[in-house]
N, C-alpha and C positions, 0 to 999 in steps of 0.2 A: 747435743741432741734437744729438740723440741718437747716441751710438756702437751700435756691434750690442752691444757688452759690457754695455750699459746697457739692452737689451730685457728684458723678462720672457721668456728664452728658456734653459730651463733645460737640465741636464745630458741628461736624458732626450730630450729632443727632438734637442739637438745630435748624440746618437750616432744618432738613425733620419733624420734630415733633414741633418745637415752642419752646418758653420758659415756661421752667416748673414755675407754681405759686410759692409764697412764701409758706415757711413753711409746707415740706413735713413731713409725718407722717412713722417713722419709726413701722415695723411690726416684729412680730415675725416669728423667722425663725430658722434653724438649724445653729451651729455654721461655717458651712462651707459656708454660705451667708449673706449677708446684703439686707433686703428688705423694699422699701419704698412703700408706696402709696401716688402718686403724684398726680398734674394736669396737664392736659394739652389743651389748646385750649378750657379752661371750661370742661372738659369731665376727669374724674379719670381714672390714669393707673395704673401700678404695673414697679416700676423699680428694677430691680435684680442684684445684683452684686456678683460671685464668689469670695471672699477672698485667699487672697494669701496662699496657703496649698499646700502638696504634691497633685498632679495628677488635681489640680486647672483649668489649662490648658485642660484636657481632658475631665473633668465634664462638662466644658462650651461648648467644641466642640461637646459633646452628646447631650447637653441639645439643643441648636442651631440647631442642624442637624433635632433630632426626632420634635421639634415642626415645622421645615419646611415641613417634612413629615406629618405629623398629620393633618397639616392646610389644607391637600389636601381632608381631607373627605368629601366625596359627601352629601349634605342637610346640617343638622344642625350640627355645629362644635362640635368637641371634645377635643379640647384645646382652650385655650385662644389666642386670635390672636398676632402673633408677630408682634409688629409695629415698633421696630429698634432694631441694637446690634452695640456692639462697642467690636469685638474681642479686642483690643489693653488693654481696660480695664477690658473684661470678664462681658458686662454688656448685659442685656435684658432688653427691654421696652415692657410691656405685655398689652394687654388690661384688664381692672377690672373688677372682676363678682362677683355679690351678692349670694353670698352662704347662702341657707336656711337649716333649720335641715333635715335629711334626713327621710324619711317616715318608719314605721317597715318592710316594705316590700324591703326596698332600694336597696339589693342587687340585684335584681330583673332588675332593671333601670343600675345598677352600670354593671352587666355581658352585659348589652347589649351595653353600650357604650364601655366598655372592646373591645369587638371584633369588633366593628367600628373601634377605635384605633388600633389593631392588623391587622385589613385589607387594614389598606392605605400605607403599605410599599409593595412593588414588588419585584421582580428579579432583575429591574433596579436598586435598592438601594444599592445592595451589595455594599460593601466599604464604603457605608458614617456612618455606626455604626460598633462597633464589634460585630462579634458571639457571641451569650451565649455561657457561658461556667458553665458547670454542675460540677457534683460530682467528686471525685476523688477518686484512689485507697487508699490514705491515709484516707478519710472520710468510705471507707469498713474496714479498718482496725481498726479506731477509733470506730467504730460503734459494729464490732462485738468483741473489748476486753470489750467495755461496758457489752455487753450481759454476758459475761464471768464472770466480776467480781460481778455480780447480781446472780449470779450463774443459768443462762440460756446456755444449751448448743446448740450450732450453729447449730449442725446435718450435716449430709455429704450432700455434695452439695451446702449448703447456699453461701459460700464464693466463686463459680464460678458462681452460679446463679447474685449475689451482683456485681461481677465485669462484667459479661454480661451487666447487665444493665447502669453501667456506661460507657461503651463502646455504646452502644444504644443511649443513650442520649446524647455522645458525638457527635453522626452521624445522630443525629434526622433534619429529612427537615424541611425549613421552613423559610420563608424571612416575617415572620411576623414582627411589629414592637413592641417589649415589652418594658413596661415604665422602668419594673428593680424594681422598688417599688412601686406599685399601692394599695397604702393603704389606708385604712380609714383616712382623713388628706388629701390625697393628691387626693382627688375626692371631687369635687365644684359641689352641687348639687343645680343649678341654676333653674331658672324657664323655661328656655331653656333647659333640661336635663343636664345630668352630662358631666363636664370637668375635665380632668387630667392636674395636674401641676406638677413641679418637677421631670425632666428627666433626671438628672445627670447621671442615670446610666442604661441608655436605650441603648438595644442592638437588634440585630436582631435575628430571631431564630422562634422558633414552637410556635402558640398561647395559646398550650396547657400547657405548661409551667406554663403559668400565670392564667389559666382556672382552674388550680389546687387550685390555692389559696382559691376559695371558698369551696375546702373541706377541705385543711389542715389547714384553718384557717390565713391564711395572712403572711407566713413564716418569710417575712424580715421587719414583722411591729411591733411597739409596741403594736396594738390595734388588738388582736386577740380576733376573735369573731369567733362561729359556726351558721351554717344556720339547722335549722329543716327539716327533709328529705322532706317533700310537698316544702317548699318555696326552699332548695336547686335543687329539681328539676326543679322546676320553673326558677331558677336563670339559668342555666346550658342548659335549652332547650331556653332560652332568648338569650344565645350565641351563641349555635347553630345555631338557627335562623339569629341572625344577620350576623353572618359570612359568611352562604349560600349567603342571599340576598346581601350583600356588596361586596363578591369576586366571585358570580357564582358556587364557588364550596362546596360541604359538608364538614364539619369537618370530617376527619377520626375519627374510632370509638376508634382504637388502639392508645396506648402513654398516655392516661390520668392516668392509673396504674404507668406508669413508671414514670409519672411526680412527684405523690405524694411519692413515693416511692424514687424519687430522694433527696426532700424536707427531708425528714426522716431521711437520713443518713448523714445530712449534719450539724456537731457542730457550724460551724459560722450563722447558722438560728436558733440559740438560743441567740445570743447577737444582739447589733444595732451595726449600721455597723463600728463605731469607733473602736469595740472591734475585729472585723472578721479578721481572718489571724494572732494572735497573739499569740494563742496556741491551744491547744485539748481541746476543750470546753464541749465534749462527756465527757472527762476524769475527769471532776471536779463534774460531776453531782452526784455519789457517795459519796460524802465528801462536796458538798455543793449543795443549790438551791439559785438561784438569782430571783429577779424582773426585770420585764422587761416590762412596760406599764401596760397592764390589768391582765398579769398572770406572774406566775414563769416558769424558763425555766423544771424545772420537769411536770407542769401544760401543757408545749407545747409538749413535747416529748410522755407523756401520750395520749393525744389527736391524734397526727399524728402516733402513734401506732395503736389506734384504726382506723383510717383511713383507714392504708395502708392492715391491718388485713381485713376490709369488702371489701375493693375497689380490693385486690388483689384475690379475691375466685375464678373469672373465668377466671384467668390470668396466663393461663400455665405455661408462663416461670417467675412468682413469687408465686408460690406454695410454696416452701420452705420458702421464707420471710415471707409469711402468718402467717405460723404456728409461727416462730420466732418470730415475731410481736405480734402476740395474747400473745405469752409467756411470753415476755419481760415487757408485758404491765400488765399481771396479776403479775408480780415480783414487778414492782413497784407498783403499788396499796397496794400489802402485807407490802412491806415494810414503805410506807408513805401511811397509809390509810385515812388519812387527805385531800390528793390532791383532789381539787374540779374541776367539768368540765370545760372549759372554758365558758366564758359568750355567751348569747345569742343575747344582744344588744351591740350598741357602745355606746361608751359615747357620 
C-alpha cells in the first residue's frame, strides 16, 4: 500500500488543496492510468495520473480541457468537480462521488445527462479539443469486402452511397462536447444525478454521434446493451428535450441514421481501445469470433446491422445500405445461428 508521501501529489497541489491523509487507496482503472481514493481536509477525493505511454500527454490535455468545459453546466453538475491539476505529472484531482446501482430505466437519466454534457461546449471552445473523426474510405472497403466473403452482393450504388456517408460524417456540423467513450461504467449514478468520468478521448462535434450509442449498443464500450423500443423512445426524447432546454435550439432530425451507419462500418468499433488501428478487424470476422465484455464481435455486428436496417428505412440517402444491412444480417445468422441478441440489462 502506498503512503501519501509516495503519491504524485506535488507542492503546488499541496499548497492549494492541503496535505493528503495517510493511507490512500489504489482503485481499479485502465492500464493507461493510476487512480487513488484520497482524503483532503477530511473529505474524500480522487487522484488520477495518466501513466507514461504513447499519447499520454494528449489524453491528459483532452481530459483536463473537457472537465473544464463540462464544469460550466448550469444547474446540477454533469462531471465531478476538478479540484486541481499538475500538468507536469499528468495528474488530476477530482471530487469523489458515490455511485449507486442504476435503476432499470437508467438509460433515460443517462440520456438527459449526456445531452446536458454535450451542450456545455459552444463555438468559443473551437480548438480546445480535436474534432471528432469519423469512418474512412478504408472502412467502406473493409465492410463491403466482408459482405462479399459472406456471399452478400453489395448491389449497384452501395459503394458510392457509403462514400457519400463518410463525406457527410466528415463534414457534420456541431460544437458539442463529445465524451469519446460514454459507456456504462463511465457514468456515475449519484443521488444528485448522472455524472460522467474518463474524458481521455473527448472531442468536439455533433451530439448525434453519441446519441447513436443508445441505438447501436455503445459501440466503443465493453458493456453492450440494447433498450427495448418504448424505453429507447423515452431515452431519445429525454435527450432531445434536455438538448433543447440547455441550448435553446432543437436537435436536427437528420443525422442520427448517418451516425448509426458510421458506427456499423467501423471495424475498430469491434475491439477495445488498445487493439484499434492495428489490423482490419472486419476481415477477422469470417474466421474468428472474440469476446469483449458482454458480447462477441459477431453479436455486436448483428445488432448494429439490425439497427441500421431499421433506422435507414426512411432515409433516402441510405436506402441501398438498408437493403445490404438486412441481407448481411440474415447471412450472419444463417451461418452462425447460435448468435444471441445482445443483453437488455447492464451488468
